[in-house]
C-alpha positions in Angstrom: -29.2 -56.1 52.4 -27.1 -53.7 50.3 -28.9 -54.8 47.1 -32.2 -54.1 48.9 -31.1 -50.6 49.7 -30.3 -50.0 46.1 -33.8 -51.1 45.4 -35.0 -48.8 48.1 -33.7 -46.0 45.9 -36.2 -47.5 43.4 -38.8 -47.7 46.1 -39.4 -44.3 47.3 -39.3 -42.5 43.9 -42.9 -43.7 43.8 -45.9 -43.0 41.6 -47.4 -44.3 38.3 -44.4 -46.3 37.2 -43.5 -48.9 39.8 -41.3 -49.6 42.6 -38.1 -51.2 43.6 -37.0 -54.6 44.9 -34.3 -56.4 46.8 -34.0 -58.1 50.1 -36.9 -57.3 52.3 -36.0 -55.6 55.6 -36.2 -57.6 58.7 -39.5 -57.0 60.3 -39.3 -54.6 63.2 -40.7 -55.9 66.5 -44.0 -54.4 67.4 -43.6 -51.0 69.0 -39.9 -50.8 68.0 -38.3 -48.6 65.3 -35.9 -50.1 62.8 -32.3 -50.3 63.8 -29.9 -47.7 62.5 -27.0 -48.6 60.2 -23.6 -47.0 59.6 -23.1 -44.5 56.6 -21.2 -47.2 54.5 -24.2 -49.6 54.8 -26.9 -47.2 53.9 -29.2 -48.0 51.0 -28.8 -45.6 48.1 -30.7 -45.4 44.7 -29.1 -46.9 41.6 -29.4 -43.5 40.0 -26.9 -40.8 40.8 -27.9 -37.4 42.5 -28.1 -35.7 45.7 -31.1 -34.6 47.9 -33.6 -32.2 46.5 -35.0 -29.0 48.1 -37.9 -31.1 49.6 -35.7 -31.9 52.7 -35.7 -28.2 53.5 -39.5 -28.0 53.5 -42.1 -28.9 56.1 -44.1 -31.9 54.9 -47.8 -32.5 55.6 -48.3 -36.2 56.4 -52.0 -36.0 55.6 -51.4 -34.7 52.1 -48.5 -37.2 51.9 -50.9 -40.0 52.7 -53.1 -39.0 49.7 -50.2 -38.7 47.4 -48.9 -42.0 48.5 -52.3 -43.7 47.9 -52.3 -42.3 44.3 -48.7 -42.7 43.5 -47.0 -45.3 45.6 -49.6 -47.7 47.0 -49.7 -49.9 43.8 -46.1 -50.8 44.4 -45.6 -50.5 48.0 -49.1 -51.7 49.2 -51.4 -50.0 51.7 -49.5 -48.1 54.4 -46.2 -49.2 52.7 -46.6 -52.9 54.0 -44.9 -54.3 50.9 -45.5 -57.8 49.5 -45.9 -56.8 45.9 -44.3 -59.2 43.5 -41.3 -58.0 41.3 -40.3 -61.3 39.8 -37.2 -60.1 37.9 -35.7 -58.5 41.1 -33.2 -60.3 43.3 -35.7 -61.0 46.1 -38.8 -61.0 44.0 -40.7 -58.3 45.7 -41.0 -54.5 46.0 -39.4 -53.3 49.2 -41.7 -52.4 52.2 -41.7 -49.0 53.5 -43.4 -50.0 56.8 -41.1 -51.0 58.3 -38.6 -49.3 56.2 -35.2 -50.8 55.4 -33.1 -50.4 58.5 -30.3 -48.8 56.7 -32.6 -45.8 55.7 -34.1 -45.3 59.1 -32.5 -42.7 61.4 -33.5 -41.2 64.7 -32.2 -37.9 63.2 -35.3 -36.7 61.3 -33.3 -34.6 58.8 -31.1 -37.7 57.9 -34.1 -39.9 57.7 -35.8 -37.4 55.3 -32.7 -37.3 53.2 -32.4 -41.1 52.9 -36.0 -41.2 51.6 -35.6 -38.2 49.4 -32.8 -39.6 47.4 -35.1 -42.4 46.1 -38.1 -40.2 45.5 -35.9 -37.6 43.7 -33.8 -39.9 41.5 -35.7 -43.3 41.3 -33.9 -46.6 41.3 -33.7 -49.9 39.4 -33.7 -53.0 41.6 -30.9 -55.5 41.3 -31.9 -58.5 39.2 -32.1 -59.9 35.8 -35.1 -57.9 34.5 -37.4 -56.4 37.2 -40.6 -55.1 35.7 -41.1 -52.7 38.5 -38.7 -49.8 39.0 -38.8 -46.7 41.2 -39.6 -43.6 39.0 -37.6 -40.5 39.5 -40.5 -38.4 40.8 -38.3 -35.3 41.5 -35.9 -35.4 38.5 -38.8 -36.0 36.1 -40.9 -33.5 37.8 -43.7 -35.9 38.4 -44.1 -34.5 42.0 -43.2 -31.0 43.2 -40.7 -30.5 45.9 -43.5 -29.8 48.3 -45.4 -32.9 47.3 -42.1 -35.0 47.9 -41.7 -33.3 51.4 -45.3 -34.4 52.1 -44.7 -38.0 51.0 -41.5 -38.0 53.1 -43.5 -36.9 56.2 -46.0 -39.7 55.6 -43.2 -42.3 55.3 -41.5 -41.1 58.4 -44.8 -41.2 60.2 -45.3 -44.9 59.2 -42.0 -45.6 60.9 -42.4 -43.7 64.2 -42.7 -46.0 67.1 
């Protein structure tokens, strides 16, 4: 699960390039939000760095849905449902965002946003021999503005509200 979280770092730094991979999250029961995890067990991107300014901004989930469609869907699938093959990664797929890895989820919206932001800001490389799909560093490489990142975060959080 820790490897998956490292891949999640790869996951949310979505757009153009491709996503991350690792162990898929356990499916949440219908109508139930993912379980929370302790700080030590949280997924973190393989690339270093802290949160960006996007976590201080109000995101627009409708704009985030369009940004997701253009930049993230090719790797994370429609509505973040996952299932995209990434054969060189440990689990062979790009992580799903809906439901999101339980160690990234938090009932605290600020903490949840920060967990997602780290991956979008800094990107991540999935664990494995040679995964072809990697999460781009959308923030660090200025592929998305901080407002656009806030919009994508709002969309991803909305996908996981139960």
